C-alpha positions as CSV (number, residue, x, y, z in Angstrom):
1,M,0.0,0.0,0.0
2,P,1.4,3.4,-0.9
3,D,0.3,5.0,2.3
4,N,2.5,2.5,4.2
5,R,5.5,4.7,3.5
6,L,4.6,7.1,6.4
7,I,4.5,4.2,8.9
8,K,7.7,2.7,7.5
9,H,9.4,6.1,7.9
10,L,8.2,6.4,11.5
11,A,9.1,2.8,12.3
12,R,12.8,3.7,11.8
13,R,12.8,5.4,15.2
14,P,10.0,3.6,17.0
15,V,11.1,4.4,20.6
16,L,11.4,8.1,19.9
17,V,8.1,8.2,18.0
18,L,6.2,6.3,20.7
19,V,7.6,8.3,23.6
20,L,6.8,11.6,21.9
21,L,3.3,10.4,21.0
22,C,2.5,9.3,24.5
23,L,4.0,12.5,26.1
24,M,2.0,14.7,23.8
25,A,-1.2,12.9,24.8
26,W,-0.5,12.4,28.5
27,L,1.7,15.2,29.8
28,P,-0.8,18.1,29.7
29,G,-3.3,16.2,32.0
30,F,-0.5,14.8,34.1
31,L,0.7,18.3,35.0
32,A,-2.6,20.2,34.9
33,L,-5.1,18.1,36.8
34,P,-5.4,18.6,40.5
35,P,-5.3,15.7,42.9
36,L,-8.3,13.4,42.1
37,D,-10.6,11.6,44.6
38,R,-10.6,9.1,45.8
39,D,-8.1,6.5,44.9
40,E,-5.4,8.8,43.6
41,S,-5.3,10.9,46.7
42,R,-5.3,7.9,49.0
43,F,-2.3,6.4,47.2
44,A,-0.5,9.7,47.2
45,Q,-1.2,10.5,50.8
46,A,-0.1,7.0,52.0
47,S,3.1,7.5,50.0
48,K,3.6,10.9,51.5
49,Q,3.2,9.5,55.0
50,M,6.0,7.0,54.3
51,I,8.3,9.9,53.5
52,E,7.2,11.8,56.7
53,T,7.5,8.9,59.0
54,G,10.5,7.0,57.4
55,D,8.5,3.8,57.7
56,Y,8.6,2.1,54.3
57,V,7.1,-1.2,55.5
58,D,3.7,-0.3,56.9
59,I,1.1,1.5,54.8
60,R,-1.2,4.1,56.4
61,F,-3.7,6.7,55.3
62,S,-4.0,9.4,58.0
63,T,-4.3,7.4,61.2
64,L,-5.7,4.2,59.6
65,P,-3.9,1.2,58.1
66,R,-4.3,1.0,54.3
67,Y,-4.0,-2.7,53.6
68,N,-5.8,-3.1,50.3
69,K,-2.7,-3.4,48.0
70,P,0.9,-4.3,48.4
71,V,3.7,-1.8,48.8
72,G,5.2,-1.5,45.3
73,I,3.4,1.6,44.1
74,Y,4.0,3.4,47.4
75,W,7.7,2.8,47.2
76,L,7.8,4.1,43.6
77,Q,5.8,7.2,44.5
78,A,7.8,7.9,47.6
79,A,11.1,7.5,45.7
80,A,9.9,9.9,42.9
81,T,8.7,12.4,45.4
82,R,11.9,12.3,47.5
83,A,14.0,12.8,44.4
84,L,12.0,15.5,42.8
85,G,9.8,17.1,45.4
86,H,10.3,19.1,48.6
87,P,8.3,19.6,51.8
88,P,5.4,19.6,52.4
89,Y,5.5,17.0,49.5
90,N,2.0,17.9,48.2
91,R,2.7,18.4,44.5
92,I,0.7,15.6,42.9
93,W,2.8,15.3,39.8
94,T,5.7,13.7,41.6
95,Y,3.4,10.9,42.8
96,R,2.1,10.5,39.2
97,L,5.6,10.0,37.8
98,P,5.7,6.2,38.3
99,S,2.4,5.9,36.4
100,L,3.7,8.0,33.5
101,I,6.9,5.9,33.3
102,G,4.8,2.7,33.7
103,G,2.6,3.7,30.9
104,L,5.5,4.5,28.6
105,L,7.1,1.1,29.4
106,A,3.8,-0.7,28.7
107,V,3.7,1.0,25.3
108,L,7.3,0.2,24.5
109,L,7.0,-3.4,25.7
110,T,3.9,-3.8,23.5
111,F,6.1,-2.8,20.6
112,W,8.7,-5.4,21.7
113,C,6.1,-8.0,22.2
114,A,4.7,-7.5,18.7
115,R,8.1,-7.6,17.2
116,A,8.3,-11.3,18.0
117,F,5.8,-12.0,15.2
118,A,5.3,-8.8,13.2
119,P,7.4,-6.3,11.3
120,P,8.3,-2.9,12.9
121,E,5.5,-1.1,11.1
122,T,2.8,-3.4,12.6
123,A,4.4,-3.3,16.0
124,L,4.5,0.5,15.9
125,V,0.8,0.7,15.1
126,A,0.0,-1.7,17.9
127,A,1.9,0.3,20.5
128,A,0.5,3.6,19.2
129,L,-3.1,2.2,19.4
130,L,-2.5,1.1,23.0
131,G,-0.9,4.4,24.0
132,S,-3.7,6.5,22.6
133,T,-6.6,4.6,24.4
134,V,-8.7,6.5,26.8
135,L,-8.0,3.9,29.6
136,L,-4.2,4.0,29.4
137,T,-4.2,7.7,29.0
138,G,-6.2,8.1,32.2
139,E,-4.1,5.6,34.2
140,A,-0.8,7.1,33.0
141,D,-2.0,10.5,34.3
142,I,-2.9,9.5,37.9
143,A,-1.1,8.2,40.9
144,T,-2.5,4.7,41.1
145,T,-1.1,1.2,40.4
146,D,-2.5,0.2,37.0
147,A,-0.2,1.8,34.4
148,A,2.9,0.4,36.3
149,L,1.2,-2.9,36.7
150,L,0.5,-3.0,32.9
151,A,4.2,-2.6,32.2
152,T,5.0,-5.7,34.3
153,I,2.2,-7.7,32.6
154,V,3.2,-6.9,29.1
155,G,6.8,-7.6,29.9
156,A,6.1,-11.0,31.3
157,Q,3.6,-11.9,28.5
158,A,6.1,-10.9,25.9
159,V,8.5,-13.5,27.3
160,L,5.8,-16.1,27.5
161,L,4.8,-15.4,23.9
162,R,8.4,-16.0,22.7
163,I,8.5,-19.3,24.6
164,Y,5.2,-20.3,22.9
165,L,6.3,-19.2,19.4
166,F,9.7,-21.0,19.8
167,A,7.9,-24.2,20.8
168,H,5.7,-24.0,17.7
169,G,8.6,-23.4,15.3
170,Q,7.9,-19.7,14.7
171,L,11.2,-18.4,16.2
172,A,14.7,-19.8,15.5
173,K,15.8,-19.1,19.0
174,G,13.9,-19.1,22.3
175,P,14.3,-16.7,25.1
176,S,17.7,-16.7,26.8
177,L,18.1,-17.4,30.5
178,A,18.5,-13.7,31.2
179,M,15.3,-12.9,29.3
180,A,13.4,-15.6,31.1
181,L,14.6,-14.4,34.5
182,A,13.6,-10.8,33.5
183,G,10.1,-12.2,32.9
184,W,10.0,-13.8,36.3
185,A,11.3,-10.5,37.8
186,A,8.4,-8.7,36.1
187,I,6.0,-11.1,37.8
188,G,7.6,-10.4,41.2
189,A,7.4,-6.6,40.6
190,G,3.7,-7.1,39.5
191,I,2.9,-9.0,42.7
192,L,4.4,-6.1,44.8
193,L,2.2,-3.7,42.8
194,K,-1.2,-5.5,42.9
195,G,-0.9,-9.0,44.4
196,P,-2.4,-11.9,42.5
197,V,-3.4,-10.0,39.3
198,I,-0.3,-10.6,37.3
199,P,-0.1,-14.4,38.1
200,A,-3.8,-14.7,37.2
201,V,-3.4,-13.0,33.8
202,L,-0.4,-15.2,32.9
203,A,-1.8,-18.4,34.2
204,L,-5.1,-17.9,32.4
205,T,-3.3,-17.2,29.1
206,A,-1.1,-20.3,29.5
207,L,-4.1,-22.5,30.6
208,A,-6.2,-21.3,27.6
209,L,-3.4,-22.0,25.2
210,S,-2.6,-25.4,26.6
211,L,-6.2,-26.5,26.6
212,W,-6.7,-25.1,23.0
213,D,-3.6,-26.9,21.7
214,R,-4.0,-30.0,24.0
215,D,-0.3,-29.6,24.7
216,W,1.4,-28.7,27.9
217,R,5.0,-29.5,26.9
218,W,5.8,-25.9,25.8
219,L,5.5,-24.8,29.5
220,R,8.7,-26.8,30.3
221,S,10.7,-23.9,28.8
222,I,9.5,-21.2,31.3
223,R,12.6,-21.9,33.5
224,A,10.6,-22.0,36.7
225,G,13.4,-23.6,38.6
226,S,15.6,-20.5,38.2
227,G,12.8,-18.0,37.9
228,V,10.7,-18.7,40.9
229,P,13.6,-17.9,43.3
230,V,14.1,-14.6,41.5
231,M,10.4,-13.8,41.9
232,L,10.4,-14.8,45.6
233,A,13.6,-12.8,46.2
234,I,11.6,-9.7,45.1
235,V,8.4,-10.4,47.0
236,L,9.4,-12.2,50.2
237,P,11.4,-9.5,52.1
238,W,8.5,-7.1,52.3
239,A,5.9,-9.9,52.5
240,I,7.6,-11.1,55.7
241,A,8.2,-7.7,57.1
242,I,4.6,-6.5,56.7
243,A,3.4,-9.7,58.4
244,F,5.4,-8.8,61.5
245,A,4.7,-5.0,61.3
246,S,0.9,-5.5,61.0
247,H,0.7,-8.6,63.2
248,G,-0.9,-10.4,60.3
249,A,-3.6,-7.8,59.7
250,F,-2.3,-6.9,56.2
251,Y,-3.1,-10.4,54.9
252,Q,-6.4,-10.6,56.7
253,R,-7.4,-7.3,55.2
254,S,-5.9,-7.6,51.7
255,L,-6.6,-11.3,51.0
256,G,-9.4,-12.1,53.4
257,H,-11.4,-8.8,53.0
258,D,-10.3,-6.9,49.8
259,F,-9.5,-9.7,47.4
260,A,-12.1,-12.2,48.7
261,A,-14.8,-9.6,48.7
262,K,-14.1,-8.7,45.1
263,I,-14.3,-12.3,44.0
264,L,-17.4,-13.2,46.0
265,G,-19.5,-10.0,45.6
266,G,-19.6,-6.4,44.4
267,Q,-17.3,-4.6,46.8
268,E,-18.0,-1.0,47.8
269,S,-21.1,-0.7,45.5
270,H,-18.9,-1.6,42.5
271,G,-20.8,-4.7,41.6
272,A,-22.0,-5.2,38.0
273,P,-23.2,-8.1,35.8
274,P,-21.2,-9.8,33.1
275,G,-21.1,-7.6,30.0
276,Y,-20.0,-4.5,31.9
277,Y,-16.6,-4.2,30.2
278,L,-18.1,-5.0,26.8
279,A,-20.6,-2.1,27.3
280,L,-17.8,0.3,28.3
281,A,-15.3,-0.8,25.6
282,S,-16.5,1.9,23.1
283,V,-15.2,4.5,25.6
284,T,-12.3,2.8,27.4
285,L,-10.8,1.3,24.2
286,W,-11.5,4.5,22.2
287,P,-10.1,5.4,19.7
288,A,-8.9,1.8,18.9
289,I,-12.5,0.7,19.0
290,L,-12.6,2.1,15.4
291,F,-10.7,-1.1,14.4
292,A,-11.5,-3.6,17.1
293,L,-14.5,-5.5,15.9
294,P,-13.3,-6.3,12.3
295,A,-9.8,-7.0,13.8
296,I,-11.3,-9.6,16.2
297,R,-13.1,-11.3,13.3
298,Y,-9.9,-11.3,11.3
299,A,-8.0,-12.9,14.3
300,V,-10.7,-15.6,14.7
301,A,-10.4,-16.4,11.0
302,N,-6.6,-16.7,11.3
303,R,-6.5,-18.5,14.6
304,T,-4.3,-21.3,13.4
305,Q,-1.4,-18.8,13.4
306,P,0.4,-19.3,16.7
307,A,0.9,-15.6,17.4
308,I,-2.7,-14.8,16.8
309,R,-3.8,-17.8,18.9
310,F,-1.7,-16.5,21.7
311,L,-3.3,-13.0,21.5
312,L,-6.8,-14.5,21.4
313,A,-6.1,-16.7,24.4
314,W,-4.6,-13.7,26.3
315,A,-7.6,-11.5,25.4
316,A,-10.5,-14.0,25.7
317,S,-9.5,-15.8,28.8
318,N,-8.8,-12.7,30.8
319,W,-11.8,-10.8,29.5
320,L,-13.9,-13.7,30.7
321,M,-12.3,-13.6,34.1
322,F,-12.9,-9.9,34.6
323,E,-16.5,-10.2,33.4
324,L,-17.2,-13.0,35.8
325,V,-15.6,-11.3,38.9
326,P,-18.6,-9.5,40.6
327,T,-16.6,-6.4,41.6
328,K,-16.0,-4.2,38.5
329,L,-14.2,-0.9,37.9
330,P,-13.4,0.4,34.4
331,H,-9.6,0.1,34.8
332,Y,-9.6,-3.6,35.7
333,I,-9.8,-4.6,32.1
334,L,-6.6,-2.8,31.1
335,P,-4.4,-5.9,31.0
336,V,-6.4,-7.2,28.0
337,Y,-5.9,-4.1,25.9
338,P,-2.3,-4.8,24.7
339,A,-3.5,-8.0,23.1
340,L,-6.4,-6.2,21.4
341,A,-4.1,-3.5,20.2
342,M,-1.8,-6.0,18.6
343,V,-4.8,-7.8,16.9
344,A,-6.0,-4.5,15.6
345,A,-2.6,-3.7,14.2
346,L,-2.3,-7.1,12.4
347,W,-5.7,-6.5,10.7
348,L,-4.8,-2.9,9.8
349,M,-1.5,-3.8,8.2
350,A,-2.7,-7.0,6.5
351,P,-3.4,-7.0,2.7
352,R,-7.1,-6.2,2.1
353,A,-9.3,-9.1,1.1
354,S,-11.2,-8.5,-2.2
355,P,-14.1,-8.8,-2.0
356,E,-14.4,-8.2,1.7
357,P,-16.6,-10.7,3.6
358,R,-20.0,-9.3,4.4
359,L,-19.6,-9.9,8.1
360,Q,-16.3,-7.9,8.0
361,T,-18.1,-5.0,6.3
362,I,-20.8,-5.0,9.0
363,L,-18.3,-5.1,11.8
364,R,-16.3,-2.3,10.3
365,I,-19.4,-0.1,10.1
366,V,-20.5,-0.9,13.6
367,S,-16.9,-0.1,14.9
368,A,-17.1,3.2,13.0
369,A,-20.4,4.1,14.5
370,L,-19.2,3.3,18.1
371,F,-16.1,5.4,17.5
372,A,-18.1,8.3,16.0
373,I,-20.6,8.3,18.9
374,V,-17.9,8.7,21.5
375,A,-16.0,11.3,19.4
376,V,-19.2,13.4,19.1
377,A,-19.8,13.1,22.8
378,C,-16.3,14.3,23.7
379,V,-16.4,17.2,21.3
380,A,-19.9,18.2,22.5
381,A,-18.7,18.0,26.2
382,I,-16.2,20.8,25.4
383,F,-19.1,23.1,24.6
384,L,-21.7,21.9,27.0
385,V,-19.9,21.0,30.3
386,P,-18.1,24.4,31.1
387,P,-21.3,26.4,31.2
388,R,-22.8,23.8,33.6
389,F,-20.1,24.7,36.1
390,G,-20.1,28.5,35.4
391,A,-16.9,28.5,33.4
392,S,-16.4,30.7,30.4
393,E,-14.9,29.3,27.2
394,P,-12.2,31.2,25.3
395,P,-12.8,31.2,21.5
396,W,-9.6,29.3,20.9
397,I,-11.0,26.2,22.8
398,A,-14.1,26.2,20.5
399,C,-11.9,26.5,17.4
400,A,-9.7,23.7,18.6
401,A,-12.7,21.5,19.3
402,V,-14.0,22.0,15.8
403,I,-10.6,21.0,14.3
404,V,-10.5,17.9,16.5
405,G,-14.0,17.0,15.5
406,A,-13.0,17.3,11.8
407,A,-10.0,15.0,12.3
408,L,-12.1,12.4,14.0
409,L,-14.8,12.6,11.3
410,A,-12.0,12.1,8.7
411,A,-10.8,9.0,10.6
412,T,-14.3,7.6,10.5
413,V,-14.7,8.1,6.8
414,L,-11.2,6.8,6.1
415,Q,-11.9,3.6,8.0
416,I,-15.2,3.0,6.2
417,R,-13.4,3.5,2.9
418,Q,-10.7,1.0,4.0
419,S,-7.9,3.5,3.9
420,H,-6.5,1.9,7.1
421,V,-3.1,3.6,7.5
422,W,-4.5,7.0,7.0
423,A,-7.4,6.2,9.4
424,V,-4.8,5.3,12.0
425,V,-3.0,8.6,11.4
426,A,-6.2,10.7,11.6
427,T,-7.4,8.8,14.7
428,T,-4.1,9.3,16.5
429,A,-3.9,12.9,15.6
430,G,-7.4,13.5,16.8
431,A,-6.7,11.8,20.1
432,L,-3.4,13.7,20.5
433,A,-5.3,17.0,20.2
434,L,-8.4,15.9,22.1
435,Y,-6.8,14.7,25.4
436,P,-4.8,17.8,26.1
437,L,-7.9,19.9,25.2
438,L,-10.0,18.0,27.8
439,T,-7.5,17.5,30.6
440,A,-5.4,20.7,30.4
441,A,-7.7,23.3,28.8
442,V,-11.2,22.4,29.9
443,A,-11.0,20.4,33.1
444,P,-8.9,22.8,35.2
445,R,-11.4,25.6,34.4
446,L,-14.2,23.7,36.1
447,A,-13.4,25.3,39.5
448,P,-16.4,23.9,41.4
449,L,-15.1,20.4,40.9
450,W,-11.8,21.1,42.6
451,M,-13.1,21.9,46.1
452,S,-10.0,20.6,47.9
453,E,-7.8,23.0,45.9
454,S,-10.1,25.9,46.8
455,I,-10.1,24.9,50.5
456,A,-6.2,24.7,50.5
457,A,-6.0,28.2,48.9
458,H,-8.4,29.7,51.4
459,L,-6.6,28.1,54.3
460,V,-3.3,29.7,53.2
461,K,-5.1,33.1,53.6
462,D,-7.0,32.4,56.8
463,R,-4.5,30.3,58.8
464,T,-2.1,31.8,61.3
465,A,1.3,30.4,62.3
466,D,0.2,29.1,65.7
467,D,-3.0,27.4,64.5
468,P,-3.5,23.7,65.3
469,P,-4.3,21.3,62.4
470,P,-7.7,22.2,60.8
471,V,-10.8,20.1,61.4
472,L,-13.0,19.1,58.5
473,A,-16.6,17.9,58.9
474,G,-18.9,16.8,56.1
475,Y,-16.3,17.3,53.3
476,A,-13.8,14.5,54.0
477,E,-12.3,13.8,50.6
478,P,-8.7,12.3,50.6
479,S,-7.5,15.1,48.4
480,A,-8.2,17.6,51.2
481,V,-5.9,15.6,53.6
482,F,-3.2,15.4,50.9
483,L,-3.2,19.1,50.2
484,L,-3.8,20.4,53.8
485,G,-1.4,18.0,55.6
486,T,-1.4,14.6,57.3
487,E,-2.4,16.2,60.6
488,T,-5.7,17.4,59.2
489,Q,-8.5,16.0,61.3
490,L,-11.6,14.4,59.6
491,A,-14.6,14.1,61.8
492,T,-18.3,14.1,62.1
493,G,-20.0,17.4,62.8
494,A,-20.4,16.6,66.6
495,H,-16.9,15.3,67.0
496,A,-15.5,18.2,65.0
497,G,-17.3,20.6,67.3
498,Q,-15.9,19.0,70.4
499,T,-12.4,19.0,69.0
500,A,-12.6,22.6,67.8
501,A,-13.8,23.7,71.3
502,L,-10.7,22.1,72.8
503,Q,-8.0,23.3,70.4
504,G,-9.5,26.3,68.6
505,G,-8.2,27.3,65.2
506,L,-10.0,26.7,61.9
507,A,-12.9,24.3,61.3
508,L,-14.3,23.7,57.9
509,V,-17.9,22.4,58.0
510,E,-20.1,21.3,55.2
511,D,-23.8,22.4,55.5
512,H,-25.0,18.8,56.2
513,E,-22.9,18.7,59.4
514,R,-23.2,22.4,60.5
515,K,-26.1,21.9,62.9
516,H,-24.3,19.1,64.7
517,F,-21.0,21.0,64.7
518,L,-22.4,24.2,66.2
519,G,-24.4,22.2,68.8
520,A,-21.4,20.3,70.1
521,L,-19.2,23.4,69.9
522,Y,-21.6,25.5,72.1
523,T,-22.1,22.6,74.5
524,A,-18.4,22.4,75.0
525,G,-18.0,26.1,75.6
526,G,-16.4,27.1,72.3
527,K,-17.2,30.2,70.2
528,E,-17.0,30.6,66.4
529,R,-17.0,33.3,63.8
530,T,-17.3,32.8,60.1
531,V,-14.2,33.8,58.1
532,D,-14.9,32.2,54.7
533,Q,-17.4,30.3,52.6
534,L,-16.9,28.0,49.6
535,S,-19.3,26.3,47.2
536,G,-18.6,23.5,44.8
537,F,-19.5,20.1,43.6
538,D,-18.3,16.9,45.2
539,Y,-18.0,14.5,42.2
540,S,-17.2,11.5,44.4
541,R,-20.6,11.8,46.0
542,G,-22.4,13.4,43.1
543,R,-23.8,16.4,45.0
544,S,-23.3,20.1,45.5
545,V,-21.5,21.2,48.7
546,H,-21.2,24.4,50.6
547,V,-18.4,24.7,53.2
548,T,-18.1,27.3,55.9
549,V,-14.7,28.2,57.4
550,Y,-15.0,29.0,61.1
551,R,-12.3,30.5,63.4
552,V,-13.0,28.9,66.7
553,T,-12.1,30.4,70.1
554,P,-11.6,27.4,72.4
555,A,-13.5,26.9,75.7
556,R,-11.8,28.5,78.7
557,T,-9.8,26.0,80.7
558,D,-9.1,28.3,83.7
559,T,-8.8,26.2,86.9
560,V,-10.2,27.3,90.2
561,P,-7.5,27.3,93.0
562,P,-8.3,24.8,95.7
563,P,-9.5,26.3,99.0
564,E,-6.9,26.8,101.7
């Protein structure tokens, strides 16, 4: 195809091209978005407390243990913040850096994975499709585990793929001992990041392939005898240390409560029936959804090829696992997306069938429709959302939105016309422009959403040097603790009133708790005066909030001298 020349030219410098592409899409939101609630701020605050206390074994948020996940991401965030931050260590971008690097590694490792069976052009398209997805873009921009975890999964799967291909005569040489041990090291790192997720993904892939082929012999080459000790050397030191530090509570909480609850039922109101991830795929896999459905049909038709069989086993077995687990969150499905991106790239770069099968045509049109619906919704949001939150929109944002919309419309038309390479180029260009527009130009202007930032700014103005830590009642989002400081006290209205009456200083009270706060404050002998008021929208709870900032005069503690 003549239009392949552009991809061939870019594939000469794949690492540079992919890093630049990802940074263009991710960096604006990475730097511009305030701390997000709730998971990001919980992770960042727990990492900050490691720096403050010097305890890198135990994991705590405020005064409570945080035993949902292992320690890996906290170590990475603490190391990045110690290296690049400074007290009070509340710049969120330093905690996001491991996610950004993890996302970049996941994209580059997808390229390396695809190179085991495809030319550089196809591998480049696969990695670019993964890097431009909504889901990986979101995870690379926030301080959570999933982007870094994805890097370990893709690295380990790439080694497993090479073992499988060598066993089936597709590679002249299998993985070296060093490469195999690196794969086992990736498993150890993945366990430190998110416990059993990475072993489950790998085991399901290997199980599905072995049952499909009715052959287990290829697994003899995974070098478990040398690799398992490497994995254990990474995992066991902290695993033993936390058992002693928490007196076994970490394992009771993380395995007995967090993991078991997710397997057995919908944890924390996050339950959903099977089909949840399929319904969300048009958004989370966007813009690669433009190519996904016809690519899957192409892969099924060519399933006798060992590489395609591996990718189908990877995607199908793990998709089924995530759909069957009752607890569902959008990012859980991310480990499947590298396989889908590689399948899509294989279809895009394959010679066109003439005439095209009717089912392929139908799937191509359905994919284009799903892509177009999300594209229209995103562009429309640029015009409709800011007025909802009282934000004005500069003309340049509207002009940029129109240009983005035109690029995405062009991508839809090009895909329908089977101009695959130019459809990839238009899709990627549209996504590269859309993400910064949403995350760096539109989102930060929605001031009512960023209540914790507003509170922190007001406290700088209202606080005095000898004030005790502030008390918050009613608005208790983790981002407020992260921005205001670890000593910030979160309490109910009544408890906040009692605490404020004892210590004085500033109390920030949301309207739902104001009556209880004032009642307890007066009963305890404290007095208050209003110094500030803030209004906004708590998106974690989905409701408007109004916070009053009080300066409290504590109750008198004069003692009466004993009679002589």
